C-alpha positions as CSV (number, residue, x, y, z in Angstrom):
1,X,17.8,-11.5,12.2
2,X,19.4,-11.3,8.4
3,X,19.1,-7.4,8.0
4,X,20.5,-7.0,11.6
5,X,23.3,-9.7,10.6
6,X,24.3,-8.0,7.5
7,X,24.1,-4.5,9.5
8,X,26.5,-5.1,12.0
9,X,29.0,-6.4,9.9
10,X,29.2,-3.2,7.9
11,X,29.1,-1.5,11.2
12,X,32.1,-4.3,12.4
13,X,34.2,-3.6,8.9
14,X,33.3,0.0,8.8
15,X,35.4,-0.1,12.6
16,X,38.1,-2.4,11.7
17,X,39.3,0.1,9.2
18,X,38.9,3.7,11.4
19,X,41.2,1.3,14.0
20,X,43.2,0.3,11.2
21,X,43.5,3.6,9.6
22,X,43.9,5.8,13.0
23,X,46.7,3.2,14.0
24,X,48.5,3.6,10.5
25,X,48.4,7.1,10.9
26,X,50.2,7.3,14.2
27,X,54.0,6.4,14.3
28,X,55.0,4.0,17.3
29,X,57.6,5.9,19.7
30,X,60.4,3.8,18.4
31,X,59.6,5.0,15.2
32,X,59.5,8.7,15.4
33,X,63.2,8.7,17.8
34,X,64.8,6.3,14.8
35,X,63.6,9.4,12.1
36,X,64.6,11.9,14.6
37,X,68.2,10.0,14.9
38,X,68.0,9.6,11.5
39,X,67.4,13.3,11.1
40,X,69.8,14.7,13.2
41,X,72.6,12.5,11.6
42,X,71.9,13.6,8.1
43,X,71.9,17.0,8.9
44,X,75.5,16.0,11.3
45,X,76.8,15.0,8.0
46,X,75.6,17.8,5.5
47,X,77.4,20.5,8.3
48,X,80.9,18.3,8.3
49,X,81.2,18.6,5.0
C-alpha cells in the first residue's frame, strides 16, 4: 500500500508539472493580441521617423 502511494504521488507530480509547463508555454489570446498590437505600434513608430 505504501509503494502505491509513493508511485501515485510521483505520477501526480509528473502530471502537474506537464500541465503547468504546457499552460506556461502557450500564451493566452489576450497576451497574443497585446503582443501583436505592440509590434504593430513599434513598426508604425519606426516608419514615422
